[in-house]
GUTI-139052 format. One line per 5 residues: for each residue x, y, z of N, C-alpha, C. Coordinates in Angstrom, 3 decimals. Example, Ala and Ser with C-alpha at 12.3 -4.5 7.8 and 13.67 -1.06 7.14 Angstrom:
2
13.190,-5.690,7.800,12.300,-4.500,7.800,13.200,-3.300,7.800 | 12.850,-2.250,7.080,13.670,-1.060,7.140,12.900,0.030,7.870
//
This chain:
88
82.963,91.726,94.662,84.270,92.300,94.379,85.259,91.830,95.442 | 86.405,91.394,95.001,87.448,90.952,95.916,88.241,92.162,96.392 | 88.396,92.256,97.703,89.141,93.360,98.281,90.637,93.041,98.217 | 91.463,94.079,98.223,92.913,93.826,98.225,93.323,93.121,99.517 | 94.438,92.426,99.447,94.928,91.717,100.627,95.436,92.698,101.672
95.262,92.286,102.905,95.794,93.042,104.027,97.228,92.616,104.286 | 98.063,93.578,104.623,99.424,93.282,105.055,99.490,93.157,106.569 | 98.719,94.027,107.240,98.682,93.971,108.697,97.468,94.710,109.236 | 97.132,94.340,110.460,96.049,94.991,111.193,96.615,95.399,112.548 | 96.365,96.659,112.921,96.878,97.182,114.180,95.698,97.687,115.001
95.459,97.076,116.168,94.390,97.587,117.037,94.847,98.881,117.697 | 93.979,99.880,117.696,94.307,101.146,118.352,93.182,101.500,119.317 | 93.344,102.570,120.048,92.361,102.965,121.060,90.973,103.184,120.476 | 89.999,103.144,121.369,88.595,103.430,121.029,88.010,102.453,120.015 | 88.438,101.194,120.098,87.886,100.117,119.263,88.039,100.379,117.770
89.205,100.837,117.407,89.489,101.077,115.989,90.636,100.176,115.542 | 90.610,99.857,114.258,91.644,99.039,113.647,92.303,99.825,112.529 | 93.608,99.837,112.523,94.358,100.437,111.424,94.687,99.296,110.458 | 94.247,99.439,109.221,94.393,98.392,108.212,95.390,98.827,107.146 | 96.352,97.966,106.856,97.367,98.245,105.839,97.183,97.240,104.702
96.921,97.750,103.494,96.659,96.911,102.330,97.846,96.891,101.368 | 97.933,95.824,100.565,99.029,95.695,99.589,98.999,96.795,98.536 | 97.875,97.441,98.368,97.739,98.524,97.399,98.416,99.809,97.859 | 98.861,99.806,99.120,99.432,101.017,99.697,98.412,101.800,100.499 | 97.163,101.367,100.468,96.129,102.054,101.234,96.290,101.749,102.720
96.045,102.767,103.518,96.005,102.625,104.965,94.657,103.185,105.389 | 93.874,102.354,106.097,92.507,102.744,106.419,92.227,102.534,107.895 | 91.194,103.221,108.379,90.774,103.129,109.764,89.357,102.566,109.811 | 89.192,101.484,110.575,87.884,100.840,110.713,87.439,100.940,112.163 | 86.213,101.420,112.368,85.657,101.575,113.711,84.794,100.351,114.035
85.190,99.593,115.045,84.475,98.384,115.439,83.323,98.702,116.399 | 83.246,99.911,116.913,82.258,100.293,117.920,80.825,99.856,117.591 | 80.326,100.036,116.368,78.942,99.627,116.095,78.692,98.120,116.279 | 79.722,97.326,116.253,79.586,95.873,116.339,79.594,95.354,117.771 | 80.109,96.107,118.728,80.340,95.561,120.060,79.127,95.618,120.984
77.999,96.054,120.488,76.800,96.115,121.320,76.195,94.722,121.534 | 76.352,93.834,120.586,75.755,92.508,120.678,76.561,91.550,121.530 | 75.986,90.385,121.770,76.651,89.398,122.613,77.852,88.762,121.917 | 77.767,88.508,120.611,78.862,87.851,119.899,80.139,88.685,119.930 | 80.027,89.973,119.745,81.185,90.865,119.721,81.441,91.554,121.060
80.623,91.259,122.073,80.730,91.932,123.367,82.104,91.861,124.007 | 82.815,90.755,123.802,84.160,90.624,124.371,85.115,91.695,123.868 | 84.822,92.247,122.694,85.710,93.248,122.108,85.715,94.558,122.896 | 84.763,94.718,123.815,84.754,95.923,124.661,85.962,95.944,125.596 | 86.503,94.773,125.914,87.670,94.674,126.783,88.910,95.050,125.959
89.579,96.154,126.297,90.731,96.600,125.507,91.823,95.542,125.348 | 92.056,94.755,126.385,93.088,93.711,126.294,92.701,92.659,125.267 | 91.454,92.269,125.289,90.991,91.269,124.328,90.971,91.857,122.909 | 90.531,93.096,122.799,90.472,93.752,121.489,91.840,93.738,120.811 | 92.890,93.933,121.594,94.252,93.976,121.041,94.762,92.616,120.567
94.020,91.542,120.800,94.462,90.213,120.367,94.070,89.895,118.931 | 93.506,90.853,118.229,93.109,90.643,116.833,94.318,90.201,116.016 | 94.063,89.333,115.039,95.167,88.882,114.183,94.697,88.758,112.742 | 95.643,88.885,111.852,95.408,88.715,110.427,95.554,87.231,110.100 | 94.598,86.668,109.383,94.672,85.263,109.003,95.588,85.097,107.788
96.136,83.900,107.596,97.112,83.667,106.519,96.619,83.995,105.103 | 95.303,83.986,104.884,94.804,84.275,103.534,94.960,85.743,103.155 | 95.256,86.604,104.149,95.459,88.020,103.874,94.185,88.820,103.680 | 93.041,88.187,103.850,91.770,88.896,103.676,90.968,88.988,104.967 | 91.152,88.056,105.865,90.333,87.984,107.065,91.133,88.305,108.321
90.410,88.844,109.305,90.975,89.051,110.635,90.071,88.319,111.612 | 90.618,87.981,112.782,89.770,87.393,113.806,90.410,87.541,115.172 | 89.572,87.353,116.186,89.995,87.357,117.571,90.013,85.911,118.062 | 90.628,85.640,119.213,90.789,84.260,119.686,89.500,83.439,119.787 | 88.383,84.060,120.106,87.128,83.313,120.223,86.325,83.324,118.920
87.044,83.559,117.827,86.546,83.467,116.456,85.601,84.569,116.010 | 85.553,85.685,116.744,84.824,86.834,116.217,85.611,87.311,114.992 | 84.891,87.650,113.953,85.562,88.124,112.743,84.680,89.131,112.025 | 85.280,89.788,111.068,84.563,90.764,110.241,84.829,90.426,108.789 | 83.815,90.571,107.966,83.941,90.253,106.548,84.922,91.213,105.872
85.734,90.684,104.947,86.701,91.538,104.247,86.060,92.736,103.559 | 84.864,92.548,102.973,84.228,93.676,102.282,83.791,94.751,103.274 | 83.379,94.353,104.484,83.022,95.348,105.487,84.251,96.141,105.910 | 85.336,95.431,106.166,86.573,96.111,106.566,86.992,97.135,105.520 | 86.949,96.737,104.275,87.440,97.605,103.203,86.459,98.740,102.885
85.198,98.387,102.708,84.213,99.375,102.257,83.758,100.337,103.347 | 83.783,99.909,104.606,83.282,100.763,105.686,84.394,101.463,106.469 | 85.621,101.325,106.001,86.736,102.011,106.665,87.024,103.328,105.946 | 87.777,104.169,106.614,88.092,105.488,106.076,89.588,105.595,105.791 | 89.938,106.139,104.641,91.357,106.281,104.301,92.106,107.151,105.306
93.312,106.723,105.627,94.187,107.526,106.490,95.247,108.162,105.613 | 95.949,107.326,104.856,96.988,107.809,103.946,97.304,106.694,102.969 | 98.030,107.009,101.954,98.420,106.019,100.964,99.937,105.988,100.873 | 100.470,104.784,100.804,101.911,104.612,100.651,102.149,103.932,99.312 | 103.380,103.643,98.996,103.695,102.946,97.753,103.198,101.515,97.829
102.461,101.047,96.810,101.956,99.675,96.828,103.091,98.660,96.872 | 102.810,97.513,97.491,103.782,96.435,97.528,103.699,95.654,96.213 | 104.829,95.106,95.749,104.827,94.342,94.483,104.029,93.063,94.613
//
């Protein structure tokens, strides 16, 4: 299943990401379970964590050293915060 496109990703405290989707959904994703390993270990540094960016395809996010999370994980494992009016 294809997840809706992301409009933006906002890093917030405690290794969480606020995700804004074109559907109007706003969700919260907790990265904490991922940062125990070596590949995601850099994300423990709050300054580095805040460097997350949305890729041009609107489905993927990544950090400067190419750590990324699958779009289906972001969408399916996040929790709704609120819903706004969907974008056209």
